[in-house]
KOLTI-251921 format. One record per residue (C-alpha): residue in one letter; x negated, y negated, z. Coordinates in Angstrom, 2 decimals, decimal comma. Example, Ala and Ser with C-alpha at 12.3 -4.5 7.8 and 13.67 -1.06 7.14 Angstrom:
residues 2
+-----+---------+---------+---------+
| res |      c1 |      c2 |      c3 |
+-----+---------+---------+---------+
|   A |  -12,30 |    4,50 |    7,80 |
|   S |  -13,67 |    1,06 |    7,14 |
+-----+---------+---------+---------+
END
This chain:
residues 486
+-----+---------+---------+---------+
| res |      c1 |      c2 |      c3 |
+-----+---------+---------+---------+
|   M | -129,66 | -143,21 |   65,98 |
|   E | -127,04 | -142,60 |   68,62 |
|   W | -128,30 | -142,74 |   72,45 |
|   R | -125,92 | -141,58 |   75,31 |
|   I | -126,01 | -142,84 |   78,49 |
|   I | -126,44 | -140,65 |   81,12 |
|   M | -125,54 | -141,56 |   84,69 |
|   G | -128,26 | -142,27 |   86,61 |
|   Q | -130,45 | -142,53 |   83,74 |
|   N | -129,68 | -145,72 |   82,12 |
|   T | -133,23 | -147,47 |   83,54 |
|   I | -136,00 | -146,92 |   81,28 |
|   L | -138,31 | -149,43 |   83,05 |
|   P | -137,67 | -150,11 |   86,61 |
|   E | -138,91 | -153,21 |   88,25 |
|   K | -142,15 | -151,96 |   89,41 |
|   E | -143,32 | -150,46 |   85,53 |
|   R | -141,86 | -153,74 |   84,05 |
|   N | -144,19 | -156,00 |   86,27 |
|   L | -147,31 | -154,14 |   86,05 |
|   L | -146,97 | -154,40 |   82,22 |
|   L | -146,26 | -158,15 |   82,40 |
|   Y | -149,47 | -158,25 |   84,44 |
|   S | -151,56 | -156,54 |   82,14 |
|   N | -153,93 | -157,84 |   79,61 |
|   Y | -153,46 | -155,65 |   76,57 |
|   I | -149,97 | -156,75 |   75,67 |
|   H | -150,64 | -159,78 |   75,56 |
|   T | -153,58 | -159,88 |   73,17 |
|   D | -151,88 | -157,86 |   70,21 |
|   E | -148,75 | -159,36 |   68,59 |
|   G | -147,34 | -155,83 |   68,30 |
|   F | -145,75 | -156,64 |   71,86 |
|   N | -144,02 | -160,05 |   71,25 |
|   D | -140,90 | -158,16 |   71,03 |
|   L | -141,67 | -156,19 |   73,92 |
|   I | -142,97 | -159,25 |   76,10 |
|   A | -139,62 | -161,17 |   75,28 |
|   L | -137,58 | -158,49 |   76,47 |
|   L | -139,65 | -158,10 |   79,91 |
|   K | -139,46 | -161,70 |   80,80 |
|   E | -135,73 | -162,04 |   80,00 |
|   H | -134,79 | -158,56 |   82,06 |
|   P | -136,48 | -157,73 |   85,81 |
|   K | -135,86 | -153,92 |   84,76 |
|   V | -134,76 | -152,75 |   80,98 |
|   K | -131,61 | -150,65 |   81,05 |
|   L | -130,99 | -148,89 |   77,74 |
|   T | -127,93 | -150,88 |   77,61 |
|   D | -130,03 | -154,00 |   77,21 |
|   I | -131,43 | -152,92 |   74,05 |
|   V | -129,15 | -150,24 |   72,36 |
|   T | -128,54 | -152,56 |   69,18 |
|   K | -132,64 | -152,95 |   68,98 |
|   S | -132,88 | -149,08 |   67,73 |
|   D | -136,74 | -150,02 |   66,81 |
|   L | -138,10 | -151,32 |   70,43 |
|   T | -135,58 | -148,76 |   71,82 |
|   N | -137,81 | -145,67 |   70,34 |
|   R | -141,09 | -147,25 |   70,91 |
|   I | -140,37 | -147,83 |   74,31 |
|   I | -138,91 | -144,36 |   74,73 |
|   N | -141,74 | -142,64 |   73,14 |
|   N | -144,71 | -144,79 |   74,15 |
|   H | -144,02 | -146,42 |   77,76 |
|   H | -145,87 | -143,62 |   79,68 |
|   I | -149,06 | -144,22 |   77,35 |
|   W | -148,76 | -148,25 |   77,80 |
|   L | -148,63 | -147,54 |   81,83 |
|   D | -151,45 | -145,71 |   81,52 |
|   R | -153,47 | -148,25 |   79,60 |
|   S | -152,28 | -150,77 |   82,06 |
|   R | -153,54 | -149,10 |   85,28 |
|   A | -156,87 | -148,27 |   83,66 |
|   E | -157,28 | -152,65 |   83,60 |
|   W | -157,69 | -152,86 |   87,25 |
|   N | -159,85 | -152,46 |   89,93 |
|   Y | -160,30 | -153,58 |   93,96 |
|   R | -161,69 | -157,13 |   94,09 |
|   K | -165,19 | -156,85 |   95,77 |
|   I | -164,98 | -158,97 |   98,67 |
|   N | -162,01 | -158,13 |  101,28 |
|   P | -160,35 | -155,81 |   98,78 |
|   V | -157,83 | -154,76 |  101,77 |
|   V | -155,99 | -157,18 |  104,15 |
|   T | -154,01 | -156,24 |  107,05 |
|   N | -151,49 | -159,13 |  107,73 |
|   K | -151,59 | -160,32 |  111,69 |
|   E | -148,39 | -161,30 |  111,40 |
|   L | -145,43 | -159,03 |  113,37 |
|   L | -142,45 | -160,32 |  111,46 |
|   R | -141,76 | -158,76 |  107,98 |
|   K | -140,45 | -161,87 |  106,49 |
|   K | -143,83 | -163,54 |  106,77 |
|   W | -145,74 | -160,83 |  104,64 |
|   K | -146,67 | -161,22 |  101,25 |
|   K | -144,57 | -159,49 |   98,71 |
|   C | -145,85 | -156,72 |   96,53 |
|   A | -146,28 | -158,22 |   92,88 |
|   L | -145,10 | -155,15 |   91,57 |
|   C | -141,92 | -154,08 |   93,63 |
|   G | -141,42 | -157,43 |   95,37 |
|   E | -141,07 | -156,23 |   98,71 |
|   P | -143,11 | -157,47 |  101,82 |
|   T | -146,07 | -155,81 |  102,40 |
|   R | -148,58 | -155,59 |  105,61 |
|   I | -151,47 | -154,03 |  104,12 |
|   E | -152,54 | -156,26 |  100,96 |
|   H | -154,95 | -154,24 |   98,09 |
|   Y | -155,83 | -157,25 |   96,35 |
|   I | -156,79 | -155,85 |   93,14 |
|   I | -158,51 | -157,65 |   89,67 |
|   N | -157,76 | -157,46 |   86,08 |
|   K | -161,04 | -156,31 |   84,43 |
|   H | -160,31 | -158,23 |   81,03 |
|   N | -158,90 | -161,34 |   82,20 |
|   Q | -159,69 | -161,56 |   85,65 |
|   R | -156,28 | -162,13 |   86,86 |
|   E | -155,63 | -161,24 |   90,96 |
|   I | -152,62 | -159,73 |   92,44 |
|   N | -151,53 | -158,13 |   95,59 |
|   V | -150,14 | -154,81 |   95,35 |
|   G | -148,66 | -153,03 |   98,43 |
|   G | -149,77 | -149,66 |   99,79 |
|   E | -146,66 | -147,56 |   97,98 |
|   C | -147,14 | -149,23 |   94,70 |
|   I | -150,93 | -148,73 |   95,07 |
|   K | -150,30 | -144,58 |   95,70 |
|   Q | -147,99 | -144,64 |   92,75 |
|   F | -148,48 | -147,11 |   89,73 |
|   M | -152,62 | -147,99 |   89,99 |
|   G | -155,63 | -146,63 |   88,96 |
|   K | -157,54 | -143,29 |   90,10 |
|   E | -159,79 | -144,98 |   91,85 |
|   I | -157,15 | -147,35 |   93,63 |
|   G | -154,81 | -144,22 |   94,31 |
|   Y | -157,70 | -141,86 |   95,65 |
|   L | -158,94 | -144,35 |   98,55 |
|   S | -155,19 | -145,53 |   99,50 |
|   N | -154,27 | -141,37 |   99,89 |
|   K | -157,42 | -139,74 |  100,95 |
|   I | -159,62 | -142,36 |  102,88 |
|   L | -157,13 | -145,21 |  104,22 |
|   K | -154,57 | -143,22 |  105,77 |
|   N | -152,92 | -145,69 |  107,89 |
|   P | -153,00 | -149,54 |  108,89 |
|   S | -156,20 | -149,25 |  111,15 |
|   A | -158,13 | -147,43 |  108,44 |
|   A | -157,75 | -150,33 |  106,04 |
|   V | -159,11 | -152,81 |  108,50 |
|   K | -162,22 | -150,39 |  109,32 |
|   Y | -162,76 | -150,04 |  105,67 |
|   E | -162,44 | -153,65 |  104,67 |
|   R | -164,91 | -154,66 |  107,67 |
|   L | -167,64 | -151,88 |  106,85 |
|   V | -167,64 | -152,24 |  102,83 |
|   N | -168,32 | -155,86 |  103,48 |
|   E | -171,29 | -155,15 |  105,89 |
|   Y | -172,49 | -151,69 |  103,41 |
|   P | -171,35 | -152,09 |  100,01 |
|   E | -172,78 | -148,73 |   98,97 |
|   I | -169,98 | -146,76 |  101,15 |
|   R | -167,38 | -147,98 |   98,15 |
|   N | -169,46 | -146,19 |   95,37 |
|   I | -169,84 | -143,16 |   97,94 |
|   L | -166,45 | -142,47 |   98,53 |
|   F | -165,11 | -143,22 |   95,11 |
|   N | -167,77 | -143,11 |   92,41 |
|   D | -169,90 | -140,84 |   93,36 |
|   K | -167,47 | -138,35 |   94,53 |
|   D | -167,65 | -136,56 |   91,01 |
|   F | -171,00 | -137,49 |   90,68 |
|   L | -172,45 | -134,30 |   89,51 |
|   S | -170,95 | -133,88 |   86,70 |
|   R | -172,05 | -137,53 |   85,31 |
|   T | -175,48 | -136,93 |   85,71 |
|   K | -178,06 | -137,64 |   82,43 |
|   L | -179,14 | -134,04 |   82,66 |
|   I | -178,03 | -130,84 |   84,63 |
|   L | -180,05 | -130,65 |   87,74 |
|   P | -181,05 | -127,60 |   89,28 |
|   T | -179,61 | -125,94 |   92,25 |
|   S | -181,55 | -127,09 |   94,89 |
|   Y | -180,75 | -130,62 |   93,89 |
|   C | -177,08 | -130,42 |   93,98 |
|   T | -176,89 | -128,77 |   97,44 |
|   S | -179,02 | -131,75 |   98,61 |
|   Y | -176,52 | -134,06 |   97,22 |
|   K | -173,73 | -132,14 |   98,18 |
|   K | -174,84 | -131,70 |  101,69 |
|   I | -175,25 | -135,78 |  102,14 |
|   H | -172,40 | -136,75 |  100,38 |
|   K | -170,18 | -134,36 |  102,32 |
|   K | -172,06 | -135,72 |  105,64 |
|   I | -171,46 | -139,68 |  105,20 |
|   T | -167,88 | -139,07 |  103,68 |
|   G | -167,18 | -136,83 |  106,75 |
|   Q | -168,33 | -139,62 |  109,35 |
|   L | -166,58 | -142,44 |  107,45 |
|   N | -163,16 | -140,46 |  107,05 |
|   N | -163,65 | -139,23 |  111,30 |
|   Y | -164,10 | -143,47 |  111,85 |
|   F | -161,44 | -144,87 |  109,71 |
|   N | -158,35 | -142,41 |  110,65 |
|   N | -159,40 | -141,81 |  114,42 |
|   D | -159,67 | -143,85 |  117,44 |
|   L | -162,79 | -144,64 |  117,26 |
|   V | -163,43 | -148,35 |  117,72 |
|   E | -167,38 | -148,62 |  116,46 |
|   V | -169,00 | -146,30 |  113,40 |
|   N | -172,47 | -144,88 |  114,48 |
|   T | -174,50 | -147,45 |  112,33 |
|   M | -177,67 | -145,66 |  113,30 |
|   E | -176,53 | -142,40 |  112,05 |
|   L | -174,49 | -144,01 |  109,05 |
|   E | -177,85 | -145,76 |  107,95 |
|   R | -179,98 | -142,76 |  108,19 |
|   N | -177,46 | -140,76 |  105,82 |
|   I | -177,52 | -143,40 |  103,38 |
|   R | -181,01 | -143,78 |  103,25 |
|   I | -181,12 | -139,99 |  102,76 |
|   Y | -178,53 | -140,30 |  100,05 |
|   N | -180,18 | -143,37 |   97,88 |
|   N | -183,44 | -140,80 |   98,56 |
|   V | -181,97 | -138,10 |   97,21 |
|   K | -180,45 | -139,96 |   93,91 |
|   E | -184,04 | -141,59 |   93,58 |
|   S | -185,25 | -137,95 |   93,07 |
|   F | -182,70 | -137,67 |   90,51 |
|   E | -184,39 | -140,48 |   88,37 |
|   T | -187,65 | -138,96 |   88,78 |
|   Y | -186,05 | -135,51 |   87,26 |
|   Y | -184,92 | -137,54 |   84,60 |
|   K | -187,94 | -139,21 |   83,54 |
|   K | -190,23 | -135,85 |   84,20 |
|   N | -187,78 | -134,11 |   81,59 |
|   E | -185,67 | -136,29 |   79,46 |
|   G | -186,51 | -135,34 |   75,88 |
|   D | -187,67 | -132,04 |   76,26 |
|   F | -184,99 | -129,45 |   74,73 |
|   A | -184,46 | -127,16 |   77,21 |
|   Y | -183,05 | -130,06 |   79,61 |
|   L | -179,80 | -130,54 |   77,68 |
|   S | -178,58 | -134,45 |   77,33 |
|   R | -175,20 | -135,20 |   79,27 |
|   D | -174,13 | -135,82 |   75,64 |
|   I | -174,36 | -132,15 |   74,42 |
|   I | -173,20 | -131,10 |   77,62 |
|   N | -169,95 | -133,18 |   77,11 |
|   L | -169,51 | -131,73 |   73,50 |
|   V | -169,93 | -128,33 |   74,69 |
|   A | -166,99 | -128,93 |   77,58 |
|   N | -165,23 | -130,63 |   74,79 |
|   Q | -165,43 | -128,09 |   71,77 |
|   Q | -166,46 | -124,65 |   73,90 |
|   K | -164,46 | -124,94 |   76,84 |
|   E | -164,98 | -121,19 |   77,52 |
|   I | -168,80 | -121,07 |   77,99 |
|   Y | -168,95 | -124,51 |   79,61 |
|   S | -168,93 | -123,32 |   83,48 |
|   E | -170,96 | -120,67 |   82,31 |
|   L | -173,94 | -122,94 |   80,57 |
|   V | -173,38 | -125,31 |   83,63 |
|   Q | -174,09 | -122,62 |   86,11 |
|   T | -176,82 | -120,85 |   84,28 |
|   M | -179,06 | -124,18 |   83,97 |
|   Q | -178,48 | -124,85 |   87,66 |
|   N | -179,79 | -121,69 |   88,24 |
|   N | -182,73 | -122,10 |   86,14 |
|   N | -183,99 | -125,04 |   87,22 |
|   G | -181,80 | -127,44 |   84,92 |
|   K | -183,11 | -125,51 |   81,98 |
|   I | -181,00 | -123,56 |   79,29 |
|   T | -182,03 | -120,06 |   78,39 |
|   K | -181,83 | -118,10 |   75,19 |
|   D | -178,97 | -115,91 |   76,08 |
|   I | -177,15 | -119,42 |   76,74 |
|   A | -178,31 | -121,27 |   74,11 |
|   S | -177,11 | -118,24 |   71,54 |
|   K | -173,58 | -119,25 |   72,63 |
|   I | -173,65 | -122,89 |   72,04 |
|   K | -171,72 | -123,96 |   68,52 |
|   V | -171,94 | -127,47 |   69,06 |
|   E | -173,57 | -129,58 |   66,18 |
|   S | -176,07 | -131,85 |   67,82 |
|   F | -177,27 | -128,75 |   69,83 |
|   L | -178,26 | -127,11 |   66,67 |
|   V | -180,04 | -129,99 |   65,65 |
|   A | -181,83 | -130,04 |   68,32 |
|   F | -182,73 | -126,37 |   68,21 |
|   S | -184,33 | -127,27 |   64,63 |
|   E | -186,39 | -130,00 |   65,71 |
|   A | -187,81 | -127,94 |   68,65 |
|   I | -188,31 | -124,68 |   66,85 |
|   P | -192,31 | -124,15 |   66,86 |
|   K | -193,36 | -125,59 |   63,51 |
|   F | -195,43 | -122,12 |   62,74 |
|   Y | -192,04 | -120,88 |   61,23 |
|   S | -191,91 | -123,57 |   58,53 |
|   E | -194,07 | -121,15 |   56,47 |
|   D | -191,33 | -118,25 |   56,58 |
|   F | -188,65 | -120,72 |   56,20 |
|   M | -186,70 | -124,27 |   56,32 |
|   I | -183,86 | -125,03 |   58,28 |
|   E | -181,88 | -127,21 |   55,62 |
|   K | -178,84 | -128,49 |   57,63 |
|   C | -177,06 | -127,27 |   60,66 |
|   K | -173,02 | -127,30 |   60,76 |
|   T | -170,66 | -125,77 |   63,88 |
|   G | -171,99 | -122,54 |   64,73 |
|   L | -173,94 | -122,62 |   61,26 |
|   I | -177,41 | -122,91 |   60,02 |
|   D | -178,23 | -123,32 |   56,29 |
|   I | -181,81 | -121,97 |   55,49 |
|   T | -184,13 | -121,33 |   52,95 |
|   I | -186,31 | -118,42 |   52,41 |
|   Y | -189,09 | -118,08 |   49,93 |
|   D | -189,45 | -114,64 |   48,63 |
|   H | -192,44 | -114,40 |   46,40 |
|   Q | -192,25 | -118,57 |   45,75 |
|   L | -188,66 | -117,86 |   45,00 |
|   P | -186,15 | -120,24 |   47,24 |
|   L | -183,16 | -118,18 |   48,30 |
|   N | -180,64 | -120,19 |   50,25 |
|   F | -178,51 | -118,73 |   52,78 |
|   T | -176,35 | -119,20 |   55,64 |
|   I | -176,12 | -117,65 |   59,05 |
|   S | -174,33 | -117,62 |   62,61 |
|   S | -176,53 | -119,67 |   64,72 |
|   S | -175,88 | -117,17 |   67,78 |
|   I | -177,84 | -114,47 |   65,10 |
|   F | -180,36 | -117,06 |   64,43 |
|   I | -181,14 | -118,43 |   67,68 |
|   D | -180,96 | -114,98 |   69,34 |
|   F | -183,56 | -113,91 |   67,05 |
|   F | -185,99 | -117,18 |   66,86 |
|   G | -185,21 | -118,81 |   70,07 |
|   G | -187,47 | -117,07 |   72,20 |
|   F | -189,73 | -120,08 |   72,58 |
|   I | -186,77 | -121,50 |   74,83 |
|   D | -187,40 | -119,00 |   77,66 |
|   R | -191,40 | -119,83 |   77,07 |
|   D | -191,63 | -116,82 |   75,02 |
|   N | -193,80 | -117,69 |   72,20 |
|   K | -194,67 | -114,53 |   69,84 |
|   K | -193,93 | -115,44 |   66,45 |
|   R | -190,92 | -113,56 |   65,18 |
|   K | -191,35 | -111,66 |   61,76 |
|   L | -188,76 | -113,48 |   59,13 |
|   K | -189,04 | -109,67 |   57,14 |
|   H | -187,74 | -108,05 |   60,10 |
|   F | -185,28 | -110,61 |   61,02 |
|   C | -183,66 | -109,99 |   57,12 |
|   K | -183,76 | -106,24 |   57,37 |
|   I | -181,73 | -106,47 |   60,83 |
|   N | -179,34 | -109,09 |   59,48 |
|   Y | -179,27 | -109,12 |   55,50 |
|   S | -175,10 | -108,19 |   56,05 |
|   S | -174,78 | -111,63 |   58,23 |
|   L | -176,99 | -113,82 |   55,56 |
|   Q | -173,91 | -115,26 |   53,20 |
|   T | -175,38 | -117,02 |   49,96 |
|   R | -174,93 | -120,61 |   49,50 |
|   D | -175,84 | -120,69 |   45,51 |
|   T | -174,85 | -118,99 |   42,18 |
|   K | -178,91 | -119,01 |   41,64 |
|   T | -179,43 | -117,34 |   45,06 |
|   N | -176,36 | -115,00 |   44,00 |
|   E | -178,51 | -114,03 |   40,60 |
|   I | -181,86 | -113,87 |   42,34 |
|   I | -180,30 | -111,26 |   44,81 |
|   K | -178,46 | -109,08 |   42,55 |
|   N | -181,20 | -108,96 |   40,27 |
|   K | -183,32 | -107,33 |   42,51 |
|   A | -180,67 | -104,39 |   42,93 |
|   I | -180,87 | -104,28 |   39,09 |
|   D | -184,50 | -104,04 |   39,09 |
|   L | -184,36 | -101,16 |   41,19 |
|   L | -181,79 |  -99,34 |   39,31 |
|   N | -183,73 |  -99,96 |   36,32 |
|   S | -187,03 |  -98,59 |   37,85 |
|   Q | -185,49 |  -95,19 |   38,25 |
|   G | -184,37 |  -94,82 |   34,59 |
|   Y | -180,77 |  -97,03 |   34,78 |
|   T | -179,97 |  -98,89 |   31,78 |
|   S | -177,60 | -101,85 |   31,68 |
|   N | -177,60 | -102,14 |   27,83 |
|   Y | -174,02 | -100,37 |   27,43 |
|   E | -171,42 | -102,24 |   24,60 |
|   L | -167,51 | -101,85 |   25,37 |
|   S | -165,36 | -101,80 |   22,13 |
|   Y | -162,73 | -104,63 |   22,13 |
|   R | -160,68 | -102,48 |   20,00 |
|   D | -160,95 |  -99,31 |   22,32 |
|   I | -160,01 | -101,66 |   25,27 |
|   Y | -156,93 | -103,66 |   23,75 |
|   G | -155,94 | -101,02 |   20,79 |
|   I | -156,82 | -103,74 |   18,17 |
|   S | -159,73 | -105,28 |   16,25 |
|   P | -160,65 | -108,64 |   17,81 |
|   E | -160,14 | -110,13 |   14,09 |
|   K | -156,37 | -109,05 |   13,97 |
|   D | -155,63 | -110,20 |   17,52 |
|   P | -153,88 | -113,32 |   17,63 |
|   Q | -154,11 | -113,64 |   21,52 |
|   F | -158,15 | -112,81 |   20,94 |
|   D | -159,65 | -115,92 |   22,45 |
|   K | -157,15 | -115,49 |   25,48 |
|   K | -157,83 | -111,66 |   25,97 |
|   K | -161,50 | -112,48 |   25,51 |
|   Y | -161,73 | -115,06 |   28,37 |
|   R | -160,20 | -112,51 |   30,69 |
|   L | -161,95 | -109,68 |   29,60 |
|   E | -165,31 | -111,48 |   30,24 |
|   N | -164,15 | -112,67 |   33,95 |
|   L | -163,49 | -109,11 |   34,63 |
|   L | -167,00 | -107,60 |   33,06 |
|   D | -168,73 | -111,01 |   35,31 |
|   N | -167,95 | -108,60 |   38,23 |
|   L | -168,93 | -105,54 |   36,70 |
|   S | -172,65 | -103,98 |   36,04 |
|   I | -172,33 | -100,57 |   33,73 |
|   F | -175,28 |  -98,48 |   33,61 |
|   R | -176,16 |  -95,59 |   31,96 |
|   V | -178,88 |  -92,63 |   32,89 |
|   S | -180,61 |  -90,18 |   30,40 |
|   S | -179,94 |  -87,54 |   33,16 |
|   D | -176,39 |  -88,04 |   33,36 |
|   Q | -173,58 |  -88,67 |   30,81 |
|   K | -171,31 |  -90,51 |   33,07 |
|   L | -171,33 |  -94,28 |   33,16 |
|   H | -172,34 |  -95,62 |   36,74 |
|   V | -170,11 |  -98,90 |   37,81 |
|   W | -171,23 | -101,40 |   40,45 |
|   T | -169,46 | -104,41 |   41,03 |
|   S | -171,18 | -107,50 |   41,72 |
|   S | -170,30 | -107,60 |   45,56 |
|   Q | -172,17 | -104,04 |   45,62 |
|   L | -175,26 | -105,17 |   44,03 |
|   L | -175,48 | -108,18 |   46,11 |
|   K | -175,44 | -106,63 |   49,66 |
|   S | -177,77 | -104,23 |   48,34 |
|   G | -180,30 | -106,75 |   47,02 |
|   K | -180,10 | -108,63 |   50,16 |
|   E | -181,50 | -105,37 |   51,90 |
|   L | -184,63 | -105,85 |   49,48 |
|   V | -185,16 | -109,56 |   50,59 |
|   L | -188,66 | -109,82 |   51,75 |
|   N | -188,53 | -105,80 |   52,12 |
|   N | -189,88 | -104,53 |   48,86 |
|   D | -191,72 | -101,39 |   50,63 |
|   E | -190,80 |  -97,80 |   49,50 |
|   V | -189,01 |  -96,44 |   52,44 |
|   T | -186,66 |  -99,45 |   52,11 |
|   K | -185,96 |  -99,25 |   48,19 |
|   R | -184,90 |  -95,43 |   48,74 |
|   E | -182,56 |  -96,32 |   51,40 |
|   V | -181,07 |  -98,76 |   49,36 |
|   L | -180,99 |  -96,91 |   46,05 |
|   K | -179,50 |  -93,88 |   48,29 |
|   K | -176,57 |  -96,18 |   49,01 |
|   L | -176,17 |  -97,45 |   45,54 |
|   L | -175,96 |  -94,18 |   44,38 |
|   K | -173,31 |  -93,09 |   46,89 |
|   D | -171,31 |  -96,18 |   46,26 |
|   T | -171,10 |  -96,04 |   42,31 |
|   N | -167,83 |  -95,69 |   40,67 |
|   L | -168,83 |  -92,81 |   38,02 |
|   F | -166,65 |  -92,55 |   34,28 |
|   D | -166,52 |  -91,20 |   31,40 |
|   Q | -166,20 |  -93,58 |   28,39 |
|   K | -162,00 |  -93,14 |   28,19 |
|   D | -161,52 |  -93,50 |   32,12 |
|   L | -163,75 |  -96,41 |   32,04 |
|   Y | -161,69 |  -98,12 |   29,13 |
|   T | -158,42 |  -97,01 |   31,44 |
|   Y | -159,89 |  -98,31 |   34,60 |
|   I | -160,66 | -101,82 |   32,51 |
|   N | -157,28 | -101,82 |   31,21 |
|   N | -155,69 | -101,19 |   34,79 |
|   E | -157,84 | -103,85 |   36,16 |
|   L | -156,72 | -106,63 |   33,47 |
|   E | -153,10 | -105,75 |   34,29 |
|   L | -153,69 | -106,80 |   37,67 |
|   K | -155,19 | -109,70 |   36,91 |
|   K | -152,36 | -111,08 |   34,60 |
+-----+---------+---------+---------+
END
């Protein structure tokens, strides 16, 4: 591969990025980076001209250096004691140099590698540009000037919890164990905003001292609010209606389109889901939790065998015959999920099957056979018989014993006829033909619903959908179908 060196674009790893990689732990613990480490040690900044003869390494750096840098940034945290120090010297030459860019810096940000405990001093500009989310946030949003850094350093030593309040807890509500009711969220946001407002005012304005009495009172309120969350968790954790954060996060990843609606609905419903929002959740772990929470009295009617994304496998017993179906989780929860809204009235499986028969997908050939036979039995009860025999000679124009392609043709014919059911009725000379899918659809309507009204309705639809043939037309139809399937 050939690389063109464009003016101003020769450097692919500037000094700051090169140093960050060298200080990071993971490239030193992975032998796959040995060639990269050797290169970084040899060159203060990496240019394309330095490695143009090493095509494999060049490709790796060009394609992956952004990923490497992200991993490196994630390794660092502020040290706990005196994380930010202001050099009291006025002369620039007496300031310490930034470990990344090498420039003297008056505001020294001390960070520690989480894996090897190495400590380095990083200047304010490099903190903003190259380090992790926390460090950049504090530098850009909180410590806006040198005096702010001094105040922060002093105050955090006296009140260590301030660090969490300012950074770790700013997105706290998106990490709670359970979704909290609106009233809890409002209390948290109010006190968090009050504390951060007070601190920002102190850090970045000409206030000599912080109002410690007010700050301590606000911190106590803040801690009390968070303690109330723990009480809430203990009371409701394990209750199906209060979804775990694991399930909430899966919804955020797999069903982004409903995530905001789900959270808002639960907050407005005292932290609980509703049946309406539950019917929209397709995450497998949620469906498993639903199947475990469904009232036990439904076990008389059906068994939930398995849950998959957006689908539930159930077994229904019709006159002790097991019928295996797959149904949309949305349809299933919408019908049987009343208990989620504390409505414990039992819904009738018979009614569910009647209104959702077209959504019941069979899972095995045995179920197909049983359901198809329901439609056939209905036709038989009305005088329709299916003992009509077809003539091989009339279909193919040759007797089987003289046909050298008999086995091949017989196989194709049997496959076609497996999907057709041919009936006669004494009051009609015509042949009535239904496909297996037509009989299966009609048979589903008869699952748990064998009353006379349903039978009349199903029979009416069957007769409306039948294909009528005389014998000659039937053979023509079969021949045409066989030609199409060649």
